[in-house]
C-alpha positions, 0 to 999 in steps of 0.5 A: 467500471466495477472493481472486483478482486476476482480471485477472492483472497488469493495471494498475488504472485509476481513475475520477475521483470527487472534487473536488480543485480546492482546494489550500491552502498547497501542500498538499492540502485533505483533507476531515475524517475523517467525510467521507472516502471509501475512495478518498480514504484510499487515495489519501493512503496511496498518494501518501505512499508515492510521496513516500517514494521521491521524497524518498529519491532527492532528499534523503537521509534527509529529506523534500524539496519535490520529495517533497511535490510528488510526493505532491500530484500523485499524490494529486490524480491518483488522485482525479481519475482521471488517474493509474494505479497501475503493474502488479503486474508491476513488483512481481514484478520488484522481488521477484525483484531482492531474492529473497534478502532478507526482504520485511518486515525485509530480512534476507538469510536469506529462506528461506520464502514468505509469503502477503501476503493470508493463506490463512485470509482467502482468499489464493491461491498466485498469484505476486502474493500470494507474498512471500519472508520470513525465518522470524522474520517469517513466524512473527510475521505468521502469518495476521494482516493485513499492516497490522495486524501492522505496526501491532502491531510499531509499524512503518510498513508495509514499503514494497514489500509496502505497494505490493503490498497497496494495489494488491490492495486497490484492485482488491478495493474497485473490484470490490465497488463500495465506493470511494465508501463513506464511510470510517466505513462501510467494511467491516471485515476479515473472511472476506469482505473480506481487507483492513484499510482502517481500518489504512491509515497516515495519516502518513509514516514517519521516513525515517531508520528505513527507509533500509535498506529503500529502499536494498536 
């Protein structure tokens, strides 16, 4: 299967599907794992990523109330259909601002290119699927899925590649009509589906461990 983002750098749009009207103690009331959908899990991972950025801007190396508010707002916004992801063009601009640094470890010797979605999984040579990488990370990741590789290294996925990966995943899931599929029935990583939904992180990273990335 050739994976292609057919709308180029278009901004993914959401359609509200889930009732998220109940908030308990300022935190989203998430359904139990067996009742979650692909969209719900996606929304949580994406919203947590925005909390990371917000907390770093407002509180240094600790999570802040502002960060939690940002996560709640974005989580609900995705589920209600009132929030859109930024266009991939934003990620391209970020890539070019950090063109001399590895997208995965942030070392200043990014002399190779890597396909975020491996070519063996249908990844293309299009700009949105190309990242700069050091030789070590490129060799280590190889043809493995980005999330699976990050988990194997016992690392929270690098934030900038994660943001790009999530946008591509959403687009693919939306085109296949599986956003409403129960998480337990979601497709597995295969030649016909180049993403690991099961590997979407369900927790926030330790901010102290990713300061270098956020400040790069």
